[in-house]
N, C-alpha and C positions, 0 to 999 in steps of 0.2 A: 704473673709478674709481681714482684715485690721490691721495695726499696729498703735498704738497711741504713741506719744512721749510727755513727760512732763518735763517742766523746773520749778521745785519747788523753789520758793523764799520766803522771809519773808512775803511779802504782796500780791504777785500775783503768779499765776500758769499759765505758758504758755502751751498751748495745740496745738499739731500738729497731723495731720492724714495722713496716706499713701493713695495713690490711690489703687484701687483694684488689680492692677498688681504688687504692691509693688516696683514701680520704683521711684516714687517721693513723697516727703513730702510737705505738705502745712500747713501753720499756720491755726489753726481752730478758736481759741478764747483765751481770757485771763479770768481767774477766779480770782476775788478779794477774797483773803483769808479771811475767817471768822471763823477760827478754824478747827481743823482736822476733826471733825464729819461732819460739813457742807461741807468742801472741798472734803472729801471722797464720800459723797452722790452725789455731782455734777459730780465728775469724773466717778463714777459708772453709773450715768445716761447717760453720753456721751459714755461710753464703750458700754452700751446696745443699745443705739439709733443708733450707727454706726457699730454694729456687729464686734467689735474689739476682736481679739483672742490673741493678743500679745501686751505688753506694755513695753516701754523703758523709764526709768526714769533717768534723768541726775544726776550724782553723783558729787557734788561740792568739789572735792579734792583741797587741797592747791597746790600751784605751785611746791612744792617739792615732791608732791605725797602723802603727809600725809593726814590724815583725821581730819578735824576740827569739831566743834560742829554741823554745819549744816548737815554734812554727817549722823550723827545719827538721826537727825530729818527726813531726806529723807528716811533712811532705816526703821524707825518706820512707816512712811507713807506707804511704800511698804509692810511691814508686815501686817498692818491693811487692806490694799487693798487686799492682798493675802487671808486673812481670809474671806473677803466678796466675793471674786471672785476666788475660788481655781482652777477653770478650766483655768484661764488666765495665759499665760506664761509671766513671769515678768523678765526683764533684767535691769541691770544698765549700764550706759554709762558715761565714764569720760567726764565731760563737761567743763573742764578747758578752759577758754577763749572764750566760745561760746557766752556769753553776749557781750563781747568785739567785737567779729566778727560780731554779729548781729548789734551792734551799727554802726560799720564801713559800713556795707551794707546799712543801712538806711541813714547814712550821705552821702554816695556816690550817693544815690538816691535823694539827695537834699530834704529830708523830714525835716519838722520843728521839733524843739526840743520837743514841746508839743505833736505832733503826734507820734514822736519816742517813747516817754515815754509810750504811750498807746499800742504800738504794739511790742516793743522790746522783750517781754517775749515769744510771740508766734513765732516770728522769731527765737529766740534762741531754742525753742522747735523743730522747723522745722530743724534747723542745727543738733541738737542732733539726731533726727529721721533719717535724711538723711545720716548722718555718719554711723549710725547703719545699715541701709539698704544697703548702699554701701559695707560695710564689709561683710555682709551676702551674697550679690551677688558675691563678689570676692571669698569667701569660697566655694560657690556652684559651681562656674566655675572651681575652682581648683580641686574639687572632681570629676567633670565630665570629666576631661582630662584623 
């Protein structure tokens, strides 16, 4: 069992994958967006090739918590993915400031600006997925007490 995380953007989709023990998230790849049909096909291929059973998609809320136009695009992507993979558990995760946090991590790692541009989306997807898995682990620990 693995969980995949997605950071959907206008031009790129960051993809992260959990380890098999569901402890850590690693950036997997960046998909250059070529329209929803192509993007869905690529995501489905990754889901199937990595035996993913659960998917977390970052929901880009505004800083005040409201939903902007990108939220509807993300939800539509999720709906269409659920139609293609109904057995897949799908969750949304508030992703406010994850790209900013990813940029900060990469700057602190002294990565060049051009290299950061290529990997920031998968790092952001990793932060989304890790946050989700950490919450999931805390909930499981609280239930078992």
